PDB file of N, CA, C and O in Angstrom, chain B, residues numbered from 101:
ATOM      1  N   UNK B 101     -61.821  69.748 -29.597  1.00  0.00           N
ATOM      2  CA  UNK B 101     -61.599  68.574 -30.250  1.00  0.00           C
ATOM      3  C   UNK B 101     -59.486  69.257 -29.847  1.00  0.00           C
ATOM      4  O   UNK B 101     -58.721  70.125 -30.268  1.00  0.00           O
ATOM      5  N   UNK B 102     -59.482  68.073 -28.763  1.00  0.00           N
ATOM      6  CA  UNK B 102     -57.878  68.226 -28.859  1.00  0.00           C
ATOM      7  C   UNK B 102     -56.857  68.389 -29.411  1.00  0.00           C
ATOM      8  O   UNK B 102     -56.793  67.807 -30.493  1.00  0.00           O
ATOM      9  N   UNK B 103     -55.839  69.054 -29.071  1.00  0.00           N
ATOM     10  CA  UNK B 103     -54.310  69.554 -30.590  1.00  0.00           C
ATOM     11  C   UNK B 103     -53.735  68.006 -30.363  1.00  0.00           C
ATOM     12  O   UNK B 103     -54.247  67.043 -29.794  1.00  0.00           O
ATOM     13  N   UNK B 104     -52.685  68.140 -30.924  1.00  0.00           N
ATOM     14  CA  UNK B 104     -52.233  66.977 -31.158  1.00  0.00           C
ATOM     15  C   UNK B 104     -50.800  67.047 -29.964  1.00  0.00           C
ATOM     16  O   UNK B 104     -50.112  66.249 -29.328  1.00  0.00           O
ATOM     17  N   UNK B 105     -50.868  67.999 -30.095  1.00  0.00           N
ATOM     18  CA  UNK B 105     -49.482  68.371 -28.708  1.00  0.00           C
ATOM     19  C   UNK B 105     -50.620  67.514 -27.285  1.00  0.00           C
ATOM     20  O   UNK B 105     -49.978  66.757 -26.557  1.00  0.00           O
ATOM     21  N   UNK B 106     -51.551  67.596 -27.086  1.00  0.00           N
ATOM     22  CA  UNK B 106     -52.259  67.276 -25.975  1.00  0.00           C
ATOM     23  C   UNK B 106     -52.681  65.860 -25.794  1.00  0.00           C
ATOM     24  O   UNK B 106     -52.982  65.243 -24.772  1.00  0.00           O
ATOM     25  N   UNK B 107     -52.623  65.472 -27.141  1.00  0.00           N
ATOM     26  CA  UNK B 107     -52.585  64.180 -27.229  1.00  0.00           C
ATOM     27  C   UNK B 107     -50.919  63.264 -27.050  1.00  0.00           C
ATOM     28  O   UNK B 107     -50.637  62.393 -26.227  1.00  0.00           O
ATOM     29  N   UNK B 108     -50.357  63.648 -27.759  1.00  0.00           N
ATOM     30  CA  UNK B 108     -48.733  63.320 -27.212  1.00  0.00           C
ATOM     31  C   UNK B 108     -48.237  63.175 -26.556  1.00  0.00           C
ATOM     32  O   UNK B 108     -47.376  62.315 -26.366  1.00  0.00           O
ATOM     33  N   UNK B 109     -48.893  64.618 -25.478  1.00  0.00           N
ATOM     34  CA  UNK B 109     -49.067  64.289 -23.791  1.00  0.00           C
ATOM     35  C   UNK B 109     -49.113  63.184 -22.959  1.00  0.00           C
ATOM     36  O   UNK B 109     -48.384  62.723 -22.081  1.00  0.00           O
ATOM     37  N   UNK B 110     -50.628  62.751 -23.697  1.00  0.00           N
ATOM     38  CA  UNK B 110     -51.045  61.875 -22.791  1.00  0.00           C
ATOM     39  C   UNK B 110     -50.516  60.780 -23.399  1.00  0.00           C
ATOM     40  O   UNK B 110     -50.586  59.829 -22.621  1.00  0.00           O
ATOM     41  N   UNK B 111     -50.092  60.524 -24.284  1.00  0.00           N
ATOM     42  CA  UNK B 111     -49.494  59.381 -24.638  1.00  0.00           C
ATOM     43  C   UNK B 111     -47.677  59.182 -23.954  1.00  0.00           C
ATOM     44  O   UNK B 111     -47.246  58.035 -23.832  1.00  0.00           O
ATOM     45  N   UNK B 112     -46.949  60.157 -23.640  1.00  0.00           N
ATOM     46  CA  UNK B 112     -46.111  60.049 -22.851  1.00  0.00           C
ATOM     47  C   UNK B 112     -45.932  60.033 -21.659  1.00  0.00           C
ATOM     48  O   UNK B 112     -44.968  59.882 -20.907  1.00  0.00           O
ATOM     49  N   UNK B 113     -47.427  60.283 -21.531  1.00  0.00           N
ATOM     50  CA  UNK B 113     -47.672  60.224 -19.941  1.00  0.00           C
ATOM     51  C   UNK B 113     -48.124  58.654 -19.302  1.00  0.00           C
ATOM     52  O   UNK B 113     -47.734  58.117 -18.265  1.00  0.00           O
ATOM     53  N   UNK B 114     -48.942  58.231 -20.178  1.00  0.00           N
ATOM     54  CA  UNK B 114     -49.453  56.614 -19.944  1.00  0.00           C
ATOM     55  C   UNK B 114     -48.113  55.999 -20.086  1.00  0.00           C
ATOM     56  O   UNK B 114     -47.888  55.038 -19.351  1.00  0.00           O
ATOM     57  N   UNK B 115     -47.133  56.405 -20.948  1.00  0.00           N
ATOM     58  CA  UNK B 115     -45.597  55.423 -20.922  1.00  0.00           C
ATOM     59  C   UNK B 115     -44.957  55.923 -19.627  1.00  0.00           C
ATOM     60  O   UNK B 115     -44.961  55.094 -18.717  1.00  0.00           O
ATOM     61  N   UNK B 116     -44.681  56.520 -19.493  1.00  0.00           N
ATOM     62  CA  UNK B 116     -44.349  57.016 -18.164  1.00  0.00           C
ATOM     63  C   UNK B 116     -44.862  55.948 -16.525  1.00  0.00           C
ATOM     64  O   UNK B 116     -44.247  55.305 -15.675  1.00  0.00           O
ATOM     65  N   UNK B 117     -46.126  56.246 -16.774  1.00  0.00           N
ATOM     66  CA  UNK B 117     -47.176  55.616 -15.911  1.00  0.00           C
ATOM     67  C   UNK B 117     -46.204  54.078 -16.053  1.00  0.00           C
ATOM     68  O   UNK B 117     -45.465  53.622 -15.181  1.00  0.00           O
ATOM     69  N   UNK B 118     -46.488  53.469 -17.468  1.00  0.00           N
ATOM     70  CA  UNK B 118     -46.437  52.263 -17.682  1.00  0.00           C
ATOM     71  C   UNK B 118     -45.268  51.834 -17.195  1.00  0.00           C
ATOM     72  O   UNK B 118     -45.247  51.045 -16.250  1.00  0.00           O
ATOM     73  N   UNK B 119     -43.975  52.365 -17.862  1.00  0.00           N
ATOM     74  CA  UNK B 119     -42.389  52.740 -17.717  1.00  0.00           C
ATOM     75  C   UNK B 119     -42.396  52.391 -15.676  1.00  0.00           C
ATOM     76  O   UNK B 119     -41.826  51.475 -15.084  1.00  0.00           O
ATOM     77  N   UNK B 120     -43.080  53.283 -15.214  1.00  0.00           N
ATOM     78  CA  UNK B 120     -42.883  53.407 -13.213  1.00  0.00           C
ATOM     79  C   UNK B 120     -43.386  51.930 -12.806  1.00  0.00           C
ATOM     80  O   UNK B 120     -42.893  51.555 -11.742  1.00  0.00           O
ATOM     81  N   UNK B 121     -44.247  51.023 -13.411  1.00  0.00           N
ATOM     82  CA  UNK B 121     -44.956  50.193 -13.233  1.00  0.00           C
ATOM     83  C   UNK B 121     -44.014  48.760 -13.098  1.00  0.00           C
ATOM     84  O   UNK B 121     -43.940  47.902 -12.218  1.00  0.00           O
ATOM     85  N   UNK B 122     -43.210  48.982 -14.667  1.00  0.00           N
ATOM     86  CA  UNK B 122     -42.540  47.915 -14.828  1.00  0.00           C
ATOM     87  C   UNK B 122     -41.292  47.916 -13.533  1.00  0.00           C
ATOM     88  O   UNK B 122     -41.020  46.890 -12.910  1.00  0.00           O
ATOM     89  N   UNK B 123     -40.751  48.988 -13.327  1.00  0.00           N
ATOM     90  CA  UNK B 123     -39.677  48.896 -12.036  1.00  0.00           C
ATOM     91  C   UNK B 123     -40.067  48.271 -10.852  1.00  0.00           C
ATOM     92  O   UNK B 123     -39.306  47.727 -10.051  1.00  0.00           O
ATOM     93  N   UNK B 124     -41.354  48.373 -10.764  1.00  0.00           N
ATOM     94  CA  UNK B 124     -41.574  48.122  -8.685  1.00  0.00           C
ATOM     95  C   UNK B 124     -41.416  46.442  -9.562  1.00  0.00           C
ATOM     96  O   UNK B 124     -40.352  45.824  -9.578  1.00  0.00           O
ATOM     97  N   UNK B 125     -42.255  46.114  -9.997  1.00  0.00           N
ATOM     98  CA  UNK B 125     -42.433  44.601 -10.660  1.00  0.00           C
ATOM     99  C   UNK B 125     -41.146  43.506 -10.486  1.00  0.00           C
ATOM    100  O   UNK B 125     -41.188  42.436  -9.880  1.00  0.00           O
ATOM    101  N   UNK B 126     -40.045  44.072 -11.167  1.00  0.00           N
ATOM    102  CA  UNK B 126     -38.377  44.069 -11.333  1.00  0.00           C
ATOM    103  C   UNK B 126     -38.167  44.336 -10.094  1.00  0.00           C
ATOM    104  O   UNK B 126     -38.379  43.272  -9.512  1.00  0.00           O
ATOM    105  N   UNK B 127     -38.023  44.726  -9.718  1.00  0.00           N
ATOM    106  CA  UNK B 127     -37.569  44.756  -7.976  1.00  0.00           C
ATOM    107  C   UNK B 127     -38.279  43.518  -7.044  1.00  0.00           C
ATOM    108  O   UNK B 127     -37.669  42.756  -6.295  1.00  0.00           O
ATOM    109  N   UNK B 128     -39.563  43.537  -7.273  1.00  0.00           N
ATOM    110  CA  UNK B 128     -40.061  42.499  -6.973  1.00  0.00           C
ATOM    111  C   UNK B 128     -39.847  40.945  -6.555  1.00  0.00           C
ATOM    112  O   UNK B 128     -39.921  40.238  -5.550  1.00  0.00           O
ATOM    113  N   UNK B 129     -39.465  40.819  -8.261  1.00  0.00           N
ATOM    114  CA  UNK B 129     -39.114  39.077  -8.189  1.00  0.00           C
ATOM    115  C   UNK B 129     -37.693  39.461  -7.989  1.00  0.00           C
ATOM    116  O   UNK B 129     -36.978  38.459  -7.979  1.00  0.00           O
ATOM    117  N   UNK B 130     -37.098  40.475  -7.840  1.00  0.00           N
ATOM    118  CA  UNK B 130     -35.637  39.825  -7.474  1.00  0.00           C
ATOM    119  C   UNK B 130     -35.616  39.836  -6.226  1.00  0.00           C
ATOM    120  O   UNK B 130     -34.692  39.152  -5.786  1.00  0.00           O
ATOM    121  N   UNK B 131     -36.336  40.396  -5.336  1.00  0.00           N
ATOM    122  CA  UNK B 131     -36.806  40.166  -3.738  1.00  0.00           C
ATOM    123  C   UNK B 131     -37.110  38.862  -3.695  1.00  0.00           C
ATOM    124  O   UNK B 131     -36.408  38.111  -3.016  1.00  0.00           O
ATOM    125  N   UNK B 132     -38.135  38.410  -4.364  1.00  0.00           N
ATOM    126  CA  UNK B 132     -38.582  37.013  -4.290  1.00  0.00           C
ATOM    127  C   UNK B 132     -36.912  35.997  -4.188  1.00  0.00           C
ATOM    128  O   UNK B 132     -36.186  35.514  -3.318  1.00  0.00           O
ATOM    129  N   UNK B 133     -36.962  36.089  -5.389  1.00  0.00           N
ATOM    130  CA  UNK B 133     -35.773  35.240  -5.588  1.00  0.00           C
ATOM    131  C   UNK B 133     -34.880  35.159  -5.096  1.00  0.00           C
ATOM    132  O   UNK B 133     -34.323  34.068  -5.214  1.00  0.00           O
ATOM    133  N   UNK B 134     -34.213  36.180  -4.286  1.00  0.00           N
ATOM    134  CA  UNK B 134     -33.607  36.037  -3.562  1.00  0.00           C
ATOM    135  C   UNK B 134     -33.749  35.609  -2.148  1.00  0.00           C
ATOM    136  O   UNK B 134     -32.858  35.238  -1.384  1.00  0.00           O
ATOM    137  N   UNK B 135     -35.030  35.725  -1.931  1.00  0.00           N
ATOM    138  CA  UNK B 135     -35.994  35.766  -0.336  1.00  0.00           C
ATOM    139  C   UNK B 135     -35.975  33.500  -0.666  1.00  0.00           C
ATOM    140  O   UNK B 135     -36.032  32.785   0.334  1.00  0.00           O
ATOM    141  N   UNK B 136     -35.924  33.101  -1.536  1.00  0.00           N
ATOM    142  CA  UNK B 136     -36.177  31.955  -2.129  1.00  0.00           C
ATOM    143  C   UNK B 136     -34.751  31.418  -1.603  1.00  0.00           C
ATOM    144  O   UNK B 136     -34.554  30.508  -0.797  1.00  0.00           O
ATOM    145  N   UNK B 137     -33.960  32.095  -2.168  1.00  0.00           N
ATOM    146  CA  UNK B 137     -32.154  31.710  -1.878  1.00  0.00           C
ATOM    147  C   UNK B 137     -31.844  32.174  -0.249  1.00  0.00           C
ATOM    148  O   UNK B 137     -30.915  31.634   0.351  1.00  0.00           O
ATOM    149  N   UNK B 138     -32.399  32.853   0.183  1.00  0.00           N
ATOM    150  CA  UNK B 138     -32.127  32.703   1.719  1.00  0.00           C
ATOM    151  C   UNK B 138     -32.678  31.722   2.441  1.00  0.00           C
ATOM    152  O   UNK B 138     -32.173  31.251   3.460  1.00  0.00           O
ATOM    153  N   UNK B 139     -33.686  31.396   1.963  1.00  0.00           N
ATOM    154  CA  UNK B 139     -34.441  30.228   2.543  1.00  0.00           C
ATOM    155  C   UNK B 139     -33.938  29.001   2.383  1.00  0.00           C
ATOM    156  O   UNK B 139     -33.535  28.265   3.284  1.00  0.00           O
ATOM    157  N   UNK B 140     -33.958  28.811   1.394  1.00  0.00           N
ATOM    158  CA  UNK B 140     -33.111  28.039   0.774  1.00  0.00           C
ATOM    159  C   UNK B 140     -31.769  27.388   1.644  1.00  0.00           C
ATOM    160  O   UNK B 140     -31.821  26.297   2.211  1.00  0.00           O
ATOM    161  N   UNK B 141     -30.800  28.107   1.633  1.00  0.00           N
ATOM    162  CA  UNK B 141     -29.106  28.067   1.983  1.00  0.00           C
ATOM    163  C   UNK B 141     -29.467  28.175   3.583  1.00  0.00           C
ATOM    164  O   UNK B 141     -28.765  27.482   4.320  1.00  0.00           O
ATOM    165  N   UNK B 142     -30.361  28.873   4.116  1.00  0.00           N
ATOM    166  CA  UNK B 142     -31.078  28.441   5.676  1.00  0.00           C
ATOM    167  C   UNK B 142     -31.153  27.364   6.233  1.00  0.00           C
ATOM    168  O   UNK B 142     -30.502  26.982   7.205  1.00  0.00           O
ATOM    169  N   UNK B 143     -32.309  26.567   5.387  1.00  0.00           N
ATOM    170  CA  UNK B 143     -32.826  25.082   5.621  1.00  0.00           C
ATOM    171  C   UNK B 143     -31.412  24.205   5.400  1.00  0.00           C
ATOM    172  O   UNK B 143     -30.835  23.712   6.370  1.00  0.00           O
ATOM    173  N   UNK B 144     -30.905  24.057   4.015  1.00  0.00           N
ATOM    174  CA  UNK B 144     -30.272  23.285   4.010  1.00  0.00           C
ATOM    175  C   UNK B 144     -28.980  22.854   5.454  1.00  0.00           C
ATOM    176  O   UNK B 144     -28.415  21.796   5.731  1.00  0.00           O
ATOM    177  N   UNK B 145     -28.922  24.302   6.118  1.00  0.00           N
ATOM    178  CA  UNK B 145     -28.145  23.971   6.964  1.00  0.00           C
ATOM    179  C   UNK B 145     -28.636  24.048   8.528  1.00  0.00           C
ATOM    180  O   UNK B 145     -28.056  24.403   9.554  1.00  0.00           O
ATOM    181  N   UNK B 146     -29.693  23.660   8.316  1.00  0.00           N
ATOM    182  CA  UNK B 146     -31.042  24.072   9.564  1.00  0.00           C
ATOM    183  C   UNK B 146     -32.061  23.114   8.842  1.00  0.00           C
ATOM    184  O   UNK B 146     -32.711  23.879   8.129  1.00  0.00           O
ATOM    185  N   UNK B 147     -32.379  22.263   8.717  1.00  0.00           N
ATOM    186  CA  UNK B 147     -33.091  21.677   7.975  1.00  0.00           C
ATOM    187  C   UNK B 147     -34.815  21.062   9.164  1.00  0.00           C
ATOM    188  O   UNK B 147     -35.858  20.616   8.686  1.00  0.00           O
ATOM    189  N   UNK B 148     -34.582  21.229  10.350  1.00  0.00           N
ATOM    190  CA  UNK B 148     -35.770  21.209  10.807  1.00  0.00           C
ATOM    191  C   UNK B 148     -36.481  22.351  11.656  1.00  0.00           C
ATOM    192  O   UNK B 148     -37.479  22.350  12.376  1.00  0.00           O
ATOM    193  N   UNK B 149     -35.319  23.587  11.179  1.00  0.00           N
ATOM    194  CA  UNK B 149     -36.364  24.749  11.293  1.00  0.00           C
ATOM    195  C   UNK B 149     -37.740  24.893  11.198  1.00  0.00           C
ATOM    196  O   UNK B 149     -38.426  24.267  10.390  1.00  0.00           O
ATOM    197  N   UNK B 150     -38.292  25.936  12.233  1.00  0.00           N
ATOM    198  CA  UNK B 150     -39.373  26.355  12.499  1.00  0.00           C
ATOM    199  C   UNK B 150     -39.957  27.404  11.394  1.00  0.00           C
ATOM    200  O   UNK B 150     -38.945  27.558  10.710  1.00  0.00           O
ATOM    201  N   UNK B 151     -40.669  27.984  10.969  1.00  0.00           N
ATOM    202  CA  UNK B 151     -41.138  28.758   9.843  1.00  0.00           C
ATOM    203  C   UNK B 151     -40.805  30.395  11.215  1.00  0.00           C
ATOM    204  O   UNK B 151     -40.347  31.516  10.996  1.00  0.00           O
ATOM    205  N   UNK B 152     -41.207  29.871  12.261  1.00  0.00           N
ATOM    206  CA  UNK B 152     -40.920  31.105  12.800  1.00  0.00           C
ATOM    207  C   UNK B 152     -39.471  31.596  12.997  1.00  0.00           C
ATOM    208  O   UNK B 152     -39.256  32.805  13.072  1.00  0.00           O
ATOM    209  N   UNK B 153     -38.257  30.506  13.102  1.00  0.00           N
ATOM    210  CA  UNK B 153     -37.508  30.531  13.228  1.00  0.00           C
ATOM    211  C   UNK B 153     -36.568  31.424  11.961  1.00  0.00           C
ATOM    212  O   UNK B 153     -35.768  32.350  12.094  1.00  0.00           O
ATOM    213  N   UNK B 154     -37.094  30.640  10.611  1.00  0.00           N
ATOM    214  CA  UNK B 154     -36.528  31.030   9.813  1.00  0.00           C
ATOM    215  C   UNK B 154     -36.847  32.788   9.057  1.00  0.00           C
ATOM    216  O   UNK B 154     -36.011  33.550   8.571  1.00  0.00           O
ATOM    217  N   UNK B 155     -38.218  32.970   9.197  1.00  0.00           N
ATOM    218  CA  UNK B 155     -38.510  34.292   9.670  1.00  0.00           C
ATOM    219  C   UNK B 155     -37.892  35.136  10.393  1.00  0.00           C
ATOM    220  O   UNK B 155     -37.576  36.090   9.681  1.00  0.00           O
ATOM    221  N   UNK B 156     -37.479  35.303  11.693  1.00  0.00           N
ATOM    222  CA  UNK B 156     -37.158  36.116  12.757  1.00  0.00           C
ATOM    223  C   UNK B 156     -35.695  35.948  11.857  1.00  0.00           C
ATOM    224  O   UNK B 156     -35.554  36.982  11.204  1.00  0.00           O
ATOM    225  N   UNK B 157     -34.611  35.031  11.619  1.00  0.00           N
ATOM    226  CA  UNK B 157     -33.023  34.790  11.032  1.00  0.00           C
ATOM    227  C   UNK B 157     -33.183  35.458  10.124  1.00  0.00           C
ATOM    228  O   UNK B 157     -33.276  36.652  10.408  1.00  0.00           O
ATOM    229  N   UNK B 158     -33.253  35.238   9.211  1.00  0.00           N
ATOM    230  CA  UNK B 158     -33.709  36.503   7.950  1.00  0.00           C
ATOM    231  C   UNK B 158     -34.743  37.364   7.726  1.00  0.00           C
ATOM    232  O   UNK B 158     -35.142  37.834   6.660  1.00  0.00           O
ATOM    233  N   UNK B 159     -35.187  37.542   8.984  1.00  0.00           N
ATOM    234  CA  UNK B 159     -35.732  39.253   8.512  1.00  0.00           C
ATOM    235  C   UNK B 159     -36.865  38.986   7.445  1.00  0.00           C
ATOM    236  O   UNK B 159     -37.059  39.894   6.636  1.00  0.00           O
ATOM    237  N   UNK B 160     -37.441  38.132   7.374  1.00  0.00           N
ATOM    238  CA  UNK B 160     -38.717  38.510   6.638  1.00  0.00           C
ATOM    239  C   UNK B 160     -39.987  37.579   6.878  1.00  0.00           C
ATOM    240  O   UNK B 160     -39.944  36.415   7.278  1.00  0.00           O
ATOM    241  N   UNK B 161     -41.506  38.558   6.449  1.00  0.00           N
ATOM    242  CA  UNK B 161     -42.406  37.831   7.756  1.00  0.00           C
ATOM    243  C   UNK B 161     -42.474  36.362   7.294  1.00  0.00           C
ATOM    244  O   UNK B 161     -41.874  35.656   6.483  1.00  0.00           O
ATOM    245  N   UNK B 162     -43.776  36.184   8.443  1.00  0.00           N
ATOM    246  CA  UNK B 162     -43.824  34.483   8.625  1.00  0.00           C
ATOM    247  C   UNK B 162     -44.073  33.788   7.472  1.00  0.00           C
ATOM    248  O   UNK B 162     -43.665  32.668   7.166  1.00  0.00           O
ATOM    249  N   UNK B 163     -45.160  34.949   6.517  1.00  0.00           N
ATOM    250  CA  UNK B 163     -45.926  34.201   5.571  1.00  0.00           C
ATOM    251  C   UNK B 163     -45.091  34.107   3.964  1.00  0.00           C
ATOM    252  O   UNK B 163     -45.322  33.397   2.985  1.00  0.00           O
ATOM    253  N   UNK B 164     -43.996  35.210   4.233  1.00  0.00           N
ATOM    254  CA  UNK B 164     -43.123  34.869   3.371  1.00  0.00           C
ATOM    255  C   UNK B 164     -41.939  33.494   3.626  1.00  0.00           C
ATOM    256  O   UNK B 164     -41.594  32.872   2.621  1.00  0.00           O
ATOM    257  N   UNK B 165     -41.414  33.121   4.882  1.00  0.00           N
ATOM    258  CA  UNK B 165     -41.148  32.081   5.465  1.00  0.00           C
ATOM    259  C   UNK B 165     -41.500  31.208   5.150  1.00  0.00           C
ATOM    260  O   UNK B 165     -40.867  30.410   4.459  1.00  0.00           O
ATOM    261  N   UNK B 166     -42.932  31.033   5.664  1.00  0.00           N
ATOM    262  CA  UNK B 166     -43.583  29.639   5.140  1.00  0.00           C
ATOM    263  C   UNK B 166     -44.097  29.047   3.704  1.00  0.00           C
ATOM    264  O   UNK B 166     -44.277  27.851   3.480  1.00  0.00           O
ATOM    265  N   UNK B 167     -44.294  30.089   2.799  1.00  0.00           N
ATOM    266  CA  UNK B 167     -44.210  29.987   1.414  1.00  0.00           C
ATOM    267  C   UNK B 167     -43.188  29.439   0.378  1.00  0.00           C
ATOM    268  O   UNK B 167     -43.391  28.672  -0.563  1.00  0.00           O
ATOM    269  N   UNK B 168     -42.212  29.939   0.731  1.00  0.00           N
ATOM    270  CA  UNK B 168     -40.705  29.439   0.791  1.00  0.00           C
ATOM    271  C   UNK B 168     -40.652  27.852   1.002  1.00  0.00           C
ATOM    272  O   UNK B 168     -41.199  27.175   0.132  1.00  0.00           O
ATOM    273  N   UNK B 169     -40.044  27.199   2.076  1.00  0.00           N
ATOM    274  CA  UNK B 169     -40.264  26.865   3.351  1.00  0.00           C
ATOM    275  C   UNK B 169     -41.084  25.514   2.000  1.00  0.00           C
ATOM    276  O   UNK B 169     -40.562  24.721   1.218  1.00  0.00           O
ATOM    277  N   UNK B 170     -42.812  25.926   2.391  1.00  0.00           N
ATOM    278  CA  UNK B 170     -43.301  24.891   1.879  1.00  0.00           C
ATOM    279  C   UNK B 170     -42.801  24.545  -0.060  1.00  0.00           C
ATOM    280  O   UNK B 170     -43.149  23.399  -0.346  1.00  0.00           O
ATOM    281  N   UNK B 171     -42.360  25.020  -0.851  1.00  0.00           N
ATOM    282  CA  UNK B 171     -42.146  25.583  -1.863  1.00  0.00           C
ATOM    283  C   UNK B 171     -40.449  24.710  -2.080  1.00  0.00           C
ATOM    284  O   UNK B 171     -40.019  24.015  -3.000  1.00  0.00           O
ATOM    285  N   UNK B 172     -39.927  25.089  -0.964  1.00  0.00           N
ATOM    286  CA  UNK B 172     -38.595  24.062  -0.643  1.00  0.00           C
ATOM    287  C   UNK B 172     -38.402  22.411  -0.766  1.00  0.00           C
ATOM    288  O   UNK B 172     -37.754  21.460  -1.202  1.00  0.00           O
ATOM    289  N   UNK B 173     -39.511  22.900  -0.016  1.00  0.00           N
ATOM    290  CA  UNK B 173     -39.711  21.174   1.116  1.00  0.00           C
ATOM    291  C   UNK B 173     -40.642  20.595  -0.017  1.00  0.00           C
ATOM    292  O   UNK B 173     -40.874  19.403   0.185  1.00  0.00           O
ATOM    293  N   UNK B 174     -41.100  20.980  -0.885  1.00  0.00           N
ATOM    294  CA  UNK B 174     -42.096  19.969  -1.903  1.00  0.00           C
ATOM    295  C   UNK B 174     -41.213  19.696  -3.140  1.00  0.00           C
ATOM    296  O   UNK B 174     -41.570  19.055  -4.128  1.00  0.00           O
ATOM    297  N   UNK B 175     -39.955  20.300  -2.934  1.00  0.00           N
ATOM    298  CA  UNK B 175     -39.292  19.851  -4.079  1.00  0.00           C
ATOM    299  C   UNK B 175     -38.345  18.684  -3.636  1.00  0.00           C
ATOM    300  O   UNK B 175     -37.869  17.904  -4.462  1.00  0.00           O
ATOM    301  N   UNK B 176     -38.198  18.636  -2.849  1.00  0.00           N
ATOM    302  CA  UNK B 176     -36.868  17.944  -1.884  1.00  0.00           C
ATOM    303  C   UNK B 176     -37.794  16.450  -2.117  1.00  0.00           C
ATOM    304  O   UNK B 176     -37.265  15.390  -2.453  1.00  0.00           O
ATOM    305  N   UNK B 177     -39.385  16.643  -1.840  1.00  0.00           N
ATOM    306  CA  UNK B 177     -39.279  14.724  -1.538  1.00  0.00           C
ATOM    307  C   UNK B 177     -39.929  14.229  -2.868  1.00  0.00           C
ATOM    308  O   UNK B 177     -40.057  13.024  -3.082  1.00  0.00           O
TER     309      UNK B 177
END
């Protein structure tokens, strides 16, 4: 039978893992919001821009540029 200290350490270890998992998710959400705003701002000045152009100028992947362009253009319609 494990000692209470062992159980406490496990609980703390699990908590540390959960806390560590929350950090990157928040960072990803901030990055996604930032990418959305960057693509939206770029398209405001370059409404006919192609996906590859947006990706290259903003230094994001083509798939990320495509995702945000579809969402932004969908809201305009």
